[in-house]
N, C-alpha and C positions, 0 to 999 in steps of 0.2 A: 423591459419594465411592464408590470401589470397595471390595469386600469386603476387599482387602488393606490398606486404610487410605489408599491414594493418592487425593488430591483433585485431580481434573483441572481443575475450575473453582472458583476460590476467591472471586472477587468480580466478578460480571458483572451489572450493572443497566443496562438500556437500554430506552428507550421508542422504538419504531419507529412513525412516523406512518403513517396510512392512505395507501397509494399511494406510499410512500417506497422508494427503492432504497438500502438500507444494506449496506455491505460490511464484513465482519469480516476483518481482516488481521493476520498475525503470522508469526513464524518457525516452522519445523517443530517439531511436538510441543508447541505452546503451548496447545492446547485448542480450536482453531477448530472442527474437525469434531465434537468432542464436544459443543460448544455447539449446533451445528446439529442433531445427532442428538437432543439433549434436546428441542429445539423440535419435532422431527418425532415424538417419542415412542419413538424407538428406543433411548434411554438413559434410565434412571430418574433423576428429579430427587430427590436426597437432602436438599435444603434449598432454601428459597425458593419462589417462586410464578411460574408462567408463565400469562400471560393472552393469549388470542387474541380480539380484540374485547372483549366483556364477560364472556367465560367463563374461569374458571380451569380449565386443561386438564391439570394435573399427572398426573391418573389417567385421562385420556381416551385410549382406544385410538387409535393412529396413523390408522386409516382414518376415524375420526370427528372429526378435527381440522380438516378442510376446508383442507388444505394439500397441495402437490404438490412432490416432490423431483426435481431434475434432477442426475444423477450425472456424474462425469467419464468413466465408461466406457460411457455411452449406454444400456446395458442394453436393447438392441433384440432382438426375437425374430427370429432369422435366417430362419426358415421362413415368416415373414409378409411381406406387401408393406408398403410405406410406409403405404398407406391403412389396412391392418389394424393396424399398429403404433400409429398415431395414435389410432385409435378403439377399441383393445382395452379400455381401462379403462371406457369408456362402455358397451361390450357387457356387461362383467361387472356393471355397475350397472343392467342391464336397461333402458337407454335405448332408445327406439324406433329402428328402422332409419333412418327418415326424418330424425329428429333427429341421429343419428350422422352421416349423410351430409352434412347441412347444416354441422355443426360442423367436421367433417374438411375439407370443401371450403373453409370460411372460413379455418381455420388454414393450410391448404396455400397459399392465395392470399397470406396475410400473409407466409408464410415462403418464398414462391417455390418451392414444391414441387409445384405442380399437375401438371407434366409428368413427375413421378417417382412418382406414386401407385401405379403398377403394378409398380414395381421392388422387388426384395428388398434388404435392408440391405447384403448383400455386394456389391451393384452400385453402392454410393454411396461418395463421398469422405468423409473425416473431417468436413469442414464440413457436408455434407449430412446425415450421420448425427446430428450435433449439432442440426441444424434439426428433424429428425424427433423427437428427444427433447424439444425445446422445444414442438413441435406437440402431442405427447402431453400435455404440461403445460397448454397453452393450452386445449384442448378441455374440460378438467375444470372450467374457470371457477372456480378456488379462491379462497379468501380471501387466500392468500399463496403465493408461490413460495419454495422453499428450494433454493439452488444450491451444490453442493459441488465447487469447483474444476472447473467444467464444461469449461474450455478447456485443461486441462493436457495432454491427449493430442494436441493439434493442433500443427502446426509454427508457427514464429514469425510468418510472414506471415499465415497463416490465423487465428492467434490475434488479431492486431490487427484483422482484418476482422470476426471474430465478436464481439469485445467491443463494437465499435461497433454491430453489428446487435442484440445482446442489450439494450444500453442504450437504443437507439431503440425497440425492441419493448416494453420495460417501460414506457417513457414513454407510448407510444401506448395500451397496455392499461390503464395505471394500477393495476396489481396490486402490492400490497406485496411487496417482494422482500428476502430475507436471503441474501446472497451471501458465500461463504467462499473466500478465496484466500490464498496465501503471496506472491503477486506484487504488490508495492506499486504498480507502474506500472498494473496492471490495476485495483487499488483506486482509485487517484487519478483515472483516466479514466472510471470507470463510476459511482461512487457519488454520491448526493446528499450523504450523509455517510459518513464512514469511522470505524470503531472499531478501535483498535489494541490487541492483546492480547499479553501476555507471561507465560509460566508460569502461565496460568489466571487472571491478574489483568488487568482492564481498565485500560489506561494513559490513553487519551484518546479522546473522540468529538467529531468536529467536521467541518466542511466540508473538502474536500481542500485548498483554499487556506489555510485557517486552520491546519490541521495542519502544512503546509509552512512557513508564515510564523511561527507561534507554537507550536512544540512545547513540551510541558510538562516534558519531561525529556530526558536524554541519549539514552535508548533510542529514543524517538519521533523525535528530531532526526536520528539516524543511520539509522533504519529507513526513514523517509519521504524519498524523493529518490534519484535515480540519475544519476550516481554518488553515493555516500553523502557526507554532510557530513564534512569534515575536523575532527577533534577533537584539541585539544592542551591540555596543562596550561600555565598561564601565571600571571604575577604582575601585579597591578594597582597602579599608583601614581597617586594623585590629588593635584592641587595647584590648589585653587580650582575654576575651571570647566574645567580641562584635565586630561587623564589620559594615562598612558603604559602600554601593555601590553607586558610583556617575555616574548618567546617564545624560549627558549633564549638564544642570544647576541645576538638582535636585538630591536628595539623598534618598536612601532607607536604613533603618536600618535592619540588619540581626540578627536574634536571635542566641544565642549560640548553639541551636539545629542544625542550618544550618552548622555551623563550625564543630560540632561533627560528623554529618552525612557525611561530605565531608572534611576530615582532610587535603587533599592535597590543599585546598583553601588557607591555611595559607602561602603557598609558593608564592602566588600571591599578597601578601600585597604590596601595592604601585605600582602595575603593572596593565597594561591593560589586559582585558580578554573579552570574549564574554558571554553575559548573554542571556538566552532564556526564554521567558515567554509564556506559553500556553494561548490562548484566554480565556479559562475557569478560569484562575487564575487572571483575571482582571474583576473588578466589580464596579458598581456605589457605591461610598463610602457611600451614603445615605442609601443603602440597606445592608451595611456591617458594622454596628456600632462597631462590635467586633474587627475590624482591626484598629490598632493604627495610629496616625498621622504620625509616622515615616515610615509607610508602605503605603504611598499614593503618587500619582503623580498628578500634576495639568496639565490638557490637554485640548486644544480646540477640540470640537467635530466637525468632518467634514461631517459625513454621518451616518444615522441609517437605518439598514435593519430590519424591524419588521417581524419575522417569526412565531409569535403566541406564541410558547413555550419559545422563547428567543429573545433578541435583539442582532444583530451583530452591534456593535458600532465601527466606524472607527474614530480614533483621531490621533493626532500627538504629538511627543515630540522632543526635540532638541538634542537627542543623535544620533550618527551616526548609520545607519543600517549596517548590515553585509550581504554580498552576501552568499546565501546558497549553491551555486554551482549547482543548478538545472536549466538546460537550458530551461525547460518548464515554469519556474516561471515567473510571471510578474515582470517588472522592479520596484524595491522598493527603489531605491536610493532617498536620501533626496532631497526635493525641498526647496530651500532657507533655508537650515539648519533644516528643519522640517522633521523628519522621520515618516513614516506611521506605525500605529499599529492597531490591531483589538482586541476587547474584547467581550466576551459573557456576556451580562448583563441580569439581571432578567427582564421579561416582565413588572414588576411593576415599573421599573425605569422611572423617569420623565425627564430624560435628553433630550435635543433637539439639532438638528443641529445648530451650531453657538454658543452654550453655551460653557463656560469654566467650565469643570467639575472636581471634585475630584475623582480620580480613585484608588480604593483599590487594592493592590497587595498581593497575597498570597505568601509571600516571601519564605515560607518553601518549596514551590514547584518549585522554580527557577532551571534552568539548567545552568551549567557553562562549558565553553569550552576554551581551549588555543587559543589565537588569531593567533598564527603562525601555529601550527599543526592542528588546528580545532578539536582536540580530546577532549572528555569529561574529566572534572576534577572531580574526585570522592572524 
C-alpha cells in the first residue's frame, strides 16, 4: 500500500517452483510491474511475506536477494563494449578476471554474441542489445530471473523470434523465472504456467492450455485468446436432456453432452447467463455440413480479414454483448442493437462483406458464466 492509501496489489499468492518459467499477465495498470518490483526489493511490501528459497526476504536489500532483473530498455552502458557490459556486475563483485572472462565467453556462446564482444551497444540491433542484457543476467548465475516486459521495444517479427529464444534459454539454464508482460500471446507461448491479474487481484494461475480451455471468469475468458472470446447475454431453456440457448432473436440447440459436462447449467433454466464463443468455434456453415441447422446463426458479414491460412470474419448478431472488464479492450457495445462478433473461417470460405451468411457454431465448446458473479458455470 502506498502512503496515499492506494493498494496496488490486493491479493497475490503464488508458489513458483524451482526452475519454473511463470508469466504474470494483465492489462495496463493492473499491478504487474509493482509485483515484480516487490520481489526485486524496489517496492516495499506492506503486508504478506516473500520467500526466495527458504529465506523470508521482505526486509532484505535488493543486492542481497540473489536475483537479477532484465528491463525493457536494456539499460546497457553505451561507452562499454558488449564484453564489458556483460561482465560489469562481476567486476563490481570483485570476481577474478579469469573467472569473468570464462563466464562472459560462455554466455556469449549461448547467446551467439561471440563475434560482437568488441562492439559498443550503439552498433547493435535491438535484438542483439536484448541478448546482451540477457548475457549480463546469465553471468550472475542468480537464484531467479525477473523480466519486466523485456521484448516491448522490439518490432513484431523480432519479438516473436526473441520470445522463442528466451523460453529456450530459460529451459536450458533451468533458472526460476518471473516474467511480466501485458501481451497474452507472449504469456501463452512462453510460460510453464501463467498467472492472470486484474486490478491487483490474482484471477487464475494455470498452464496456458488450461487457462484457455477452462477460464474461471469472464475476464480471464476474454483476456486469454486472440482474437478475444465473443461474449453475449443469453437465456437458457432446458427440457429433459436437451436445452436451447436464445441469443437475441435466434436460438442454438445444445446437445445432452453439453448438459452432462456442465451439470450446473440446469440451475440456470429460464434464466439469463453469459455465453462465450471462441472465434475458432464459428465457421462458414457451407464449410461445416456436419453441424446441424439447430447449431447455426444467421448473420450479416461486416468485414473480412484474409490472413492466408484463415479468414477473420467480422459479423453481427442482435444479442447483447457483455463487457469483459478489460480496460484495454476496444469498445464492443452494440450499435443499433447489433453486437459485434468475429469468427475464424476456413480460407476456402466464399463469404463476402455485405453477405448474410449462415454461421456454424461448435456448441460443445461453448463457455458459460453467471451474469451477476461473472464466474464460470461448470
